[in-house]
C-alpha positions as CSV (number, residue, x, y, z in Angstrom):
1,M,-12.5,-6.9,14.6
2,T,-8.9,-6.9,13.2
3,M,-8.1,-5.6,9.7
4,L,-5.6,-7.5,7.5
5,S,-4.1,-8.0,4.4
6,F,-1.7,-10.6,2.7
7,Y,-0.6,-11.6,-0.9
8,A,1.2,-14.6,-2.4
9,F,2.9,-15.4,-5.7
10,P,3.5,-19.2,-5.6
11,P,6.4,-20.3,-8.1
12,S,4.2,-22.5,-9.9
13,T,0.8,-21.0,-10.9
14,V,-2.4,-22.0,-9.3
15,S,-4.1,-24.5,-11.7
16,D,-7.5,-24.5,-11.0
17,V,-8.5,-21.0,-10.0
18,E,-12.2,-21.5,-9.8
19,K,-11.7,-24.4,-7.4
20,F,-9.1,-22.6,-5.3
21,A,-11.3,-19.6,-4.9
22,F,-14.3,-21.9,-3.8
23,N,-12.2,-23.7,-1.2
24,L,-11.1,-20.3,0.2
25,R,-14.6,-19.1,0.6
26,K,-15.4,-22.6,2.4
27,I,-12.7,-22.6,4.8
28,W,-12.9,-18.9,5.7
29,K,-16.6,-19.0,6.2
30,P,-16.6,-20.4,9.8
31,F,-14.4,-17.5,11.0
32,Q,-17.0,-14.8,10.0
33,A,-14.4,-13.5,7.7
34,L,-15.1,-10.4,5.6
35,G,-13.3,-8.8,2.9
36,R,-12.5,-8.6,-0.8
37,V,-9.9,-11.3,-2.2
38,Y,-8.6,-11.7,-5.7
39,V,-7.5,-14.9,-7.1
40,A,-5.6,-15.6,-10.4
41,T,-3.3,-18.2,-11.7
42,E,-0.4,-15.9,-10.4
43,G,-1.5,-15.9,-6.9
44,V,-3.5,-14.2,-4.3
45,N,-4.5,-10.7,-3.1
46,A,-6.5,-10.2,0.1
47,Q,-8.1,-7.3,2.1
48,M,-10.0,-8.7,4.9
49,S,-11.2,-8.5,8.5
50,V,-11.7,-11.1,11.1
51,P,-13.0,-11.1,14.7
52,T,-10.0,-10.5,16.8
53,S,-10.9,-13.6,19.0
54,V,-10.1,-15.9,16.2
55,L,-7.3,-14.1,14.6
56,S,-4.7,-16.7,15.4
57,H,-6.9,-19.5,14.2
58,F,-7.5,-17.7,11.1
59,M,-3.9,-17.1,10.5
60,E,-3.1,-20.9,11.2
61,C,-5.7,-21.8,8.5
62,C,-4.1,-19.5,5.9
63,R,-0.8,-20.8,6.4
64,S,-2.1,-24.4,6.0
65,V,-3.2,-23.8,2.5
66,P,-0.5,-25.1,0.1
67,E,-1.0,-22.1,-2.4
68,L,-0.5,-19.7,0.4
69,G,1.6,-20.9,3.3
70,R,5.1,-20.1,3.0
71,Y,4.4,-18.0,-0.1
72,M,2.5,-15.4,1.7
73,E,5.6,-13.0,1.6
74,N,5.9,-11.2,5.2
75,D,3.1,-13.6,6.3
76,I,0.1,-11.6,7.2
77,N,-0.2,-7.9,7.5
78,I,-2.1,-6.8,10.5
79,D,-3.3,-3.6,11.4
80,S,-1.8,-2.2,14.6
81,K,-5.1,-0.8,15.9
82,P,-8.0,-3.6,16.4
83,L,-11.5,-2.2,16.0
84,S,-14.5,-3.0,18.5
85,Q,-17.5,-4.1,16.7
86,E,-19.1,-0.8,17.5
87,E,-16.1,1.0,15.8
88,F,-16.1,-1.4,12.9
89,A,-19.9,-0.8,12.2
90,V,-18.9,3.0,11.4
91,A,-15.3,2.8,10.2
92,G,-16.2,2.8,6.5
93,T,-17.1,5.7,4.2
94,P,-20.8,6.6,4.9
95,H,-22.9,5.1,2.1
96,N,-26.1,7.2,1.4
97,G,-25.4,9.1,4.3
98,Q,-25.4,6.3,6.7
99,P,-22.5,4.7,8.6
100,A,-20.9,1.8,7.2
101,P,-18.4,-0.8,7.9
102,P,-15.2,-1.2,5.9
103,F,-16.5,-4.6,4.6
104,R,-20.0,-5.9,4.5
105,N,-19.4,-9.4,3.1
106,L,-16.8,-11.7,2.0
107,H,-16.1,-11.8,-1.8
108,V,-13.5,-14.1,-3.5
109,R,-13.3,-13.1,-7.1
110,V,-11.5,-14.9,-10.0
111,R,-9.5,-12.2,-11.7
112,N,-6.7,-12.6,-14.6
113,Q,-4.2,-10.9,-12.4
114,V,-4.4,-10.3,-8.7
115,V,-2.8,-6.7,-9.5
116,A,-3.7,-5.4,-12.9
117,D,-0.3,-4.2,-14.1
118,G,-0.8,-3.6,-18.0
119,L,2.4,-5.8,-18.9
120,G,2.3,-7.7,-22.1
121,T,3.9,-10.8,-20.2
122,S,4.4,-11.9,-16.4
123,L,7.7,-11.5,-15.0
124,D,9.4,-13.9,-12.5
125,W,7.9,-12.2,-9.2
126,Q,10.5,-14.0,-7.1
127,S,13.3,-11.9,-8.6
128,A,12.1,-8.6,-7.1
129,G,15.0,-7.3,-5.2
130,Y,15.6,-7.3,-1.6
131,D,12.5,-7.3,0.9
132,M,13.7,-5.0,3.5
133,P,12.2,-5.2,7.0
134,P,10.4,-2.3,8.3
135,L,13.0,-1.2,11.2
136,E,15.7,-1.5,8.8
137,W,13.9,0.6,6.2
138,H,13.2,3.2,9.1
139,E,17.0,3.3,10.0
140,R,18.0,3.6,6.3
141,L,15.5,6.6,6.2
142,M,17.0,8.1,9.1
143,Q,20.4,8.0,7.9
144,A,19.3,9.3,4.6
145,R,17.7,12.5,6.4
146,E,21.0,12.8,8.3
147,Q,23.2,12.6,5.0
148,T,20.8,15.2,3.3
149,L,21.2,17.6,6.1
150,E,25.1,17.3,6.2
151,Q,25.2,17.6,2.4
152,K,23.3,21.0,2.9
153,E,25.8,22.2,5.5
154,K,28.6,21.2,3.2
155,V,28.0,22.8,-0.1
156,D,30.9,24.1,-2.2
157,G,31.2,27.3,-3.9
158,D,29.3,26.0,-7.0
159,N,26.4,25.1,-4.8
160,E,26.9,21.4,-5.6
161,A,26.3,18.9,-2.7
162,I,29.2,17.0,-1.5
163,N,28.5,13.1,-0.8
164,I,29.3,12.0,2.7
165,D,31.3,8.9,3.0
166,G,31.0,8.5,-0.6
167,K,27.7,6.9,-0.3
168,D,24.8,7.8,-2.7
169,L,21.4,8.5,-1.2
170,P,18.9,6.2,-2.1
171,I,16.2,7.1,-4.9
172,L,13.0,6.6,-2.7
173,L,10.0,5.6,-5.0
174,D,6.4,5.8,-3.9
175,C,4.7,3.4,-6.3
176,R,1.1,4.2,-5.6
177,N,-1.3,6.5,-7.3
178,N,-2.0,10.2,-7.0
179,Y,-5.1,10.1,-4.7
180,E,-3.0,7.9,-2.2
181,T,0.4,9.9,-2.4
182,D,-1.7,13.3,-2.0
183,V,-2.7,12.1,1.6
184,G,0.4,10.5,2.9
185,I,4.0,9.8,1.9
186,F,7.5,9.1,3.3
187,E,9.7,11.8,3.9
188,G,12.1,12.4,0.9
189,A,10.0,10.1,-1.2
190,E,9.1,10.8,-4.9
191,A,5.6,9.9,-6.1
192,L,5.4,8.3,-9.5
193,G,2.3,10.5,-10.2
194,T,0.2,7.7,-11.6
195,E,-3.5,7.7,-12.0
196,S,-3.3,3.8,-12.3
197,F,-0.7,1.3,-11.6
198,R,-0.7,0.4,-15.3
199,D,0.9,3.7,-15.7
200,S,4.1,3.0,-13.7
201,W,6.3,1.4,-16.2
202,D,6.5,4.3,-18.6
203,V,7.1,6.7,-15.6
204,L,9.9,4.5,-14.3
205,K,11.6,4.2,-17.6
206,E,11.6,8.0,-18.0
207,R,12.6,8.7,-14.4
208,L,15.4,6.3,-14.1
209,A,16.8,6.7,-17.9
210,D,19.9,8.2,-16.8
211,T,20.4,6.5,-13.4
212,P,23.3,4.2,-13.0
213,K,22.4,0.4,-12.7
214,D,24.1,0.0,-9.4
215,S,22.3,2.9,-7.7
216,P,20.3,2.1,-4.6
217,I,16.5,2.3,-5.3
218,M,14.0,1.9,-2.3
219,A,10.2,1.3,-3.5
220,Y,7.2,1.2,-1.3
221,C,3.5,0.8,-1.4
222,T,0.6,0.0,0.8
223,G,1.1,-3.5,1.7
224,G,3.9,-4.5,-0.4
225,I,2.3,-6.4,-3.3
226,R,2.9,-3.6,-6.1
227,C,6.3,-3.4,-5.1
228,V,6.8,-7.0,-5.9
229,K,6.0,-6.2,-9.6
230,V,7.7,-2.9,-9.6
231,G,11.0,-4.7,-8.0
232,A,10.7,-7.6,-10.6
233,Y,10.3,-4.9,-13.3
234,L,13.2,-2.7,-12.1
235,T,15.6,-5.9,-11.7
236,L,14.5,-7.8,-15.0
237,E,13.4,-5.4,-17.3
238,M,15.7,-2.5,-16.5
239,G,18.7,-4.1,-15.1
240,F,19.0,-2.5,-11.8
241,T,21.2,-4.5,-9.2
242,N,20.4,-2.7,-5.9
243,V,16.6,-2.7,-5.5
244,S,14.9,-2.9,-2.1
245,R,11.2,-2.7,-1.3
246,L,9.7,-2.3,1.9
247,A,8.6,-5.5,3.4
248,G,4.8,-5.5,4.1
249,G,4.6,-1.9,3.1
250,I,3.4,1.1,4.9
251,I,1.1,-1.1,7.1
252,A,3.9,-3.2,8.1
253,Y,5.9,-0.4,8.8
254,D,3.5,1.5,10.9
255,R,2.9,-1.9,13.1
256,A,6.6,-2.4,13.8
257,L,7.3,1.1,14.7
258,T,4.1,1.1,17.0
259,E,5.0,-2.2,18.7
260,K,9.0,-2.1,18.8
261,K,10.0,1.6,18.6
262,E,7.1,3.4,20.5
263,G,7.4,7.1,20.6
264,E,9.7,7.1,17.6
265,E,9.0,9.6,14.9
266,S,7.3,8.0,11.9
267,M,9.1,8.7,8.7
268,F,5.8,8.2,7.1
269,K,3.6,11.4,7.1
270,G,-0.1,11.7,6.8
271,T,-2.7,9.1,6.1
272,N,-2.2,5.7,4.5
273,F,-4.8,5.0,1.8
274,V,-6.2,1.6,2.3
275,F,-8.4,-0.5,0.0
276,D,-11.3,-1.2,2.2
277,G,-14.4,1.2,3.2
278,R,-12.3,3.2,5.3
279,L,-10.2,4.6,2.4
280,G,-7.5,5.6,4.9
281,R,-5.8,5.0,8.0
282,Q,-4.2,7.9,9.8
283,I,-0.5,7.5,10.8
284,T,0.5,10.9,11.9
285,E,-1.7,14.1,12.4
286,D,-0.3,15.9,9.2
287,D,-3.1,16.9,6.9
288,L,-1.3,16.7,3.5
289,G,-4.1,16.7,1.0
290,S,-6.3,19.6,-0.3
291,C,-10.1,19.2,-0.4
292,A,-11.2,19.0,-4.1
293,T,-14.2,21.4,-3.4
294,C,-13.0,24.3,-1.2
295,G,-9.2,23.8,-0.9
296,S,-8.8,23.4,2.6
297,E,-6.2,21.0,4.4
298,T,-7.6,17.5,4.8
299,S,-6.8,13.9,4.4
300,L,-10.2,12.4,3.9
301,V,-10.6,10.3,0.5
302,T,-14.0,9.6,-0.4
303,N,-16.1,8.6,-3.6
304,C,-18.7,10.7,-5.1
305,R,-22.1,9.1,-4.0
306,N,-23.5,9.7,-7.4
307,Q,-23.0,6.1,-8.9
308,S,-22.6,7.4,-12.5
309,C,-19.7,9.5,-11.5
310,H,-18.2,7.6,-8.4
311,K,-15.1,9.8,-8.7
312,R,-12.3,9.3,-6.1
313,M,-11.4,12.5,-4.5
314,I,-10.2,14.1,-1.5
315,Q,-12.9,16.0,0.4
316,C,-13.1,17.7,3.7
317,E,-15.9,16.7,6.1
318,T,-17.7,20.2,5.8
319,C,-17.9,19.9,2.1
320,R,-18.7,16.2,2.0
321,T,-21.9,17.2,4.2
322,N,-22.9,20.2,2.4
323,Y,-22.5,18.3,-1.0
324,Q,-24.4,15.2,0.5
325,G,-21.4,13.2,-0.3
326,S,-21.1,14.3,-4.0
327,C,-18.2,16.0,-5.8
328,S,-20.3,18.9,-7.2
329,T,-23.8,20.4,-7.3
330,A,-23.9,18.7,-10.7
331,C,-23.9,15.4,-9.0
């Protein structure tokens, strides 16, 4: 099985959302596709898995859909590690103590938005800054690392860093939520510290209040869709003129580095939280998170099995076993 994701923001809105959702279910069923797909007038947001043997045909099918086709920015994000049927069956977070797959069924659901943003009005998602290819992103972060090291070596008597070649270091923003950034983050990135994506706008306004409008800003998220909205907000609402976002997000970065720069150090450290039953995909061996129960180092994200709680948390394997998948003795 191959895990994949994609999104699309067509310039003209989807007119009949219910019909569109029905048609997607119909054309995807023969592929034995599984996953969670949100459809709205603004577009599509899909997290899916398909048998690897039919992957190319599935992709051709998606590209033939007018509302998707060329509007699928960065095409389809494919996880760099296919799973056998046996691996897929146990790749998800255990359910009621039993192994579970990342997806059990295919759900295509109609929503008001494909990513709930909390903004009063929709923006022009086509005006979202520069979609920076993953390998260019990698090189830019490597350059930023070198610049930072040089600046540290050349501080003046007042301990103020000297700019190298007159270039400003980019402001690198992680546009994901706390439970995501706690287990994985790009080197040098600033986490927004949000509990929900809806909180992003106030945080951005406060963080960038005194930032020159031509400052280089680089934003990223899991698969790229949230950064479309962040990029549009920074450009259209806040007036920034040098906004870049990671094309395809962390998923595309990991794939590009794996396929084209084998052996190269990843600038993303830890685990990439993903929105399926796995709840995480390890990129490097770094355990950046801390178990909410015992405090030990871990990158395992889970949900409390008590359905009245269902708290999302970081919890080590030992505590998950000892607490039977719950967050506390009370649950």
